[in-house]
C-alpha positions in Angstrom: 77.5 182.1 356.7 80.0 179.4 357.6 83.1 179.8 359.6 85.3 179.3 356.5 83.4 182.1 354.7 83.9 184.4 357.7 87.7 183.6 357.6 87.7 184.3 353.8 86.0 187.6 354.4 88.7 188.5 357.0 91.4 187.4 354.6 90.1 189.6 351.9 89.8 192.6 354.2 93.4 191.9 355.3 94.4 192.1 351.7 93.1 195.6 351.2 96.2 197.7 350.3 97.6 200.6 352.4 97.0 203.4 353.0 93.3 202.2 353.1 92.0 201.3 356.6 89.5 198.4 356.3 87.2 197.1 359.1 87.8 193.6 360.4 85.1 190.9 360.2 83.7 191.6 363.7 83.5 195.3 363.0 81.8 194.6 359.6 79.1 192.7 361.6 78.5 195.5 364.0 78.6 198.0 361.2 75.9 196.1 359.2 73.6 196.1 362.2 74.1 199.8 362.5 73.2 200.2 358.8 70.2 197.9 359.1 68.5 199.7 362.1 68.3 203.0 360.1 64.9 204.4 359.5 65.6 204.8 355.8 67.2 202.0 353.8 70.9 202.6 353.1 71.8 201.4 349.6 74.7 199.1 349.2 76.7 201.6 347.1 76.8 203.9 350.2 77.9 201.4 352.8 80.2 199.0 350.8 83.0 201.5 350.4 83.2 201.9 354.2 84.1 198.3 354.7 87.3 198.7 352.9 88.2 202.1 354.3 86.6 203.8 357.3 86.8 207.1 355.4 85.2 205.6 352.2 88.3 206.2 350.0 88.1 204.3 346.7 89.9 201.1 346.1 92.7 201.0 343.6 91.6 199.9 340.2 93.6 196.7 340.3 92.0 195.4 343.5 89.1 193.0 342.9 86.5 193.5 345.6 83.7 191.5 344.0 84.0 188.4 346.3 84.5 190.6 349.4 81.3 192.6 348.5 79.5 189.4 347.8 80.3 188.0 351.3 79.4 191.2 353.0 76.0 191.5 351.1 75.2 187.9 352.1 75.8 188.7 355.8 73.7 191.8 355.3 70.9 189.8 354.0 71.1 187.3 356.9 71.1 190.1 359.5 68.3 191.9 357.7 66.1 188.8 357.9 66.7 188.4 361.6 66.2 191.9 362.5 63.1 192.3 360.4 61.6 189.3 362.2 63.0 190.4 365.6 64.9 187.1 365.9 68.0 186.2 367.6 71.2 186.2 365.5 74.8 185.3 366.4 77.0 188.3 366.3 80.5 187.9 365.0 82.4 188.2 368.2 85.6 186.3 368.5 87.2 185.4 371.9 90.6 187.0 372.5 93.5 184.6 372.0 95.8 186.3 374.5 95.5 183.5 377.0 93.5 185.5 379.6 90.5 183.8 381.1 89.5 186.8 383.3 85.9 187.8 382.6 86.7 191.5 382.1 89.4 190.6 379.6 87.1 188.2 377.7 84.3 190.8 377.5 86.6 193.1 375.6 86.1 190.8 372.6 82.9 192.7 371.9 84.8 196.0 371.4 85.4 195.6 367.6 81.7 194.8 367.0 80.7 197.9 369.0 83.2 200.0 367.2 81.8 198.8 363.9 78.3 199.8 365.0 79.5 203.2 366.1 81.2 203.6 362.7 77.8 203.1 361.1 76.1 205.6 363.4 78.7 208.2 362.5 78.3 207.6 358.7 74.5 207.3 358.9 73.1 209.4 361.7 69.4 209.3 360.7 68.5 206.9 363.5 69.9 209.4 366.1 67.0 211.7 365.1 64.5 209.3 366.6 62.9 209.1 370.0 65.8 210.1 372.3 64.2 208.3 375.3 63.7 205.1 373.4 67.3 205.2 372.0 69.1 205.7 375.4 68.8 202.3 376.8 69.9 200.3 373.8 72.7 202.7 373.0 73.8 202.4 376.6 73.9 198.6 376.3 76.3 199.0 373.4 78.4 202.0 374.3 79.1 200.9 377.8 82.0 199.0 376.2 83.6 202.2 374.9 85.8 204.7 376.7 83.5 207.3 378.3 85.9 210.0 377.0 84.7 209.0 373.5 81.1 209.9 374.3 81.1 213.6 374.1 78.0 215.7 375.0 76.1 212.6 376.0 75.2 213.2 379.6 72.0 211.2 379.5 73.7 208.3 377.8 76.5 208.3 380.3 74.0 208.4 383.2 72.2 205.4 381.7 75.4 203.5 381.3 76.4 204.2 384.9 73.0 202.7 386.0 73.6 199.4 384.2 75.0 196.3 385.9 78.2 195.3 383.9 77.9 192.0 382.0 79.0 189.1 384.1 80.8 187.3 381.1 81.2 187.4 377.4 78.0 185.5 376.8 76.0 188.1 378.6 77.8 190.9 376.8 76.9 189.3 373.4 73.3 188.9 374.4 73.4 192.6 375.1 74.5 193.3 371.6 71.5 191.4 370.1 69.0 192.9 372.5 70.2 196.4 371.8 70.1 195.9 368.1 66.5 194.7 368.2 65.5 197.5 370.5 67.0 200.0 368.1 65.2 198.4 365.2 61.9 199.1 367.1 62.9 202.8 366.9 64.2 202.9 363.3 62.2 200.1 361.8 59.0 199.7 363.9 56.9 196.7 363.0 53.6 197.3 361.4 50.7 197.1 363.9 49.2 193.6 364.0 45.5 193.3 362.9 43.2 192.5 365.7 40.9 189.5 365.4 37.3 190.7 364.7 34.9 190.6 367.5 31.9 188.3 367.1 28.6 190.2 366.7 26.7 187.2 368.1 25.8 187.2 371.7 26.2 183.9 373.6 23.1 182.0 374.3 22.0 181.7 377.9 
């Protein structure tokens, strides 16, 4: 999707009327990744309402969400293609415009993306029933950006987070988002085993 389409999606999310509480574009991106790593496909009618309200409350009848849903489904398809092929993708992480150049401040730009991912995990917890050991490292790469107080009853996860070196800059933090997503896909959506080349039955001549 182009930058203008991302801006359009953000504008349409901003137009969602109160008291509904929509995600922003960066949160949408993380949310979709959380949806796509689930072991069972989540149909659009289940995840689309959560984009325009974190509690899934229905939109008012007069609000036309067709274009918003179209843009979100296009991004869903883009991410699905990348994740299915275990390919790099560019997360929608936008640098903070507060004038701060400090690394710690710039890394905070990933927080909305991670919050969106966590929203998907809360709404669709099926992935969390997978191999706990395999889940710990990628979840730590993501949740290290959250307040530890928000991670209740997650001692092993917190221990893993403490063992990680913090990202040096925003670029490294973004790389961690992609790496974690693909590792989680290995748990929720493992690739089928690759067929081995048949061995030749002929013995080499001496």
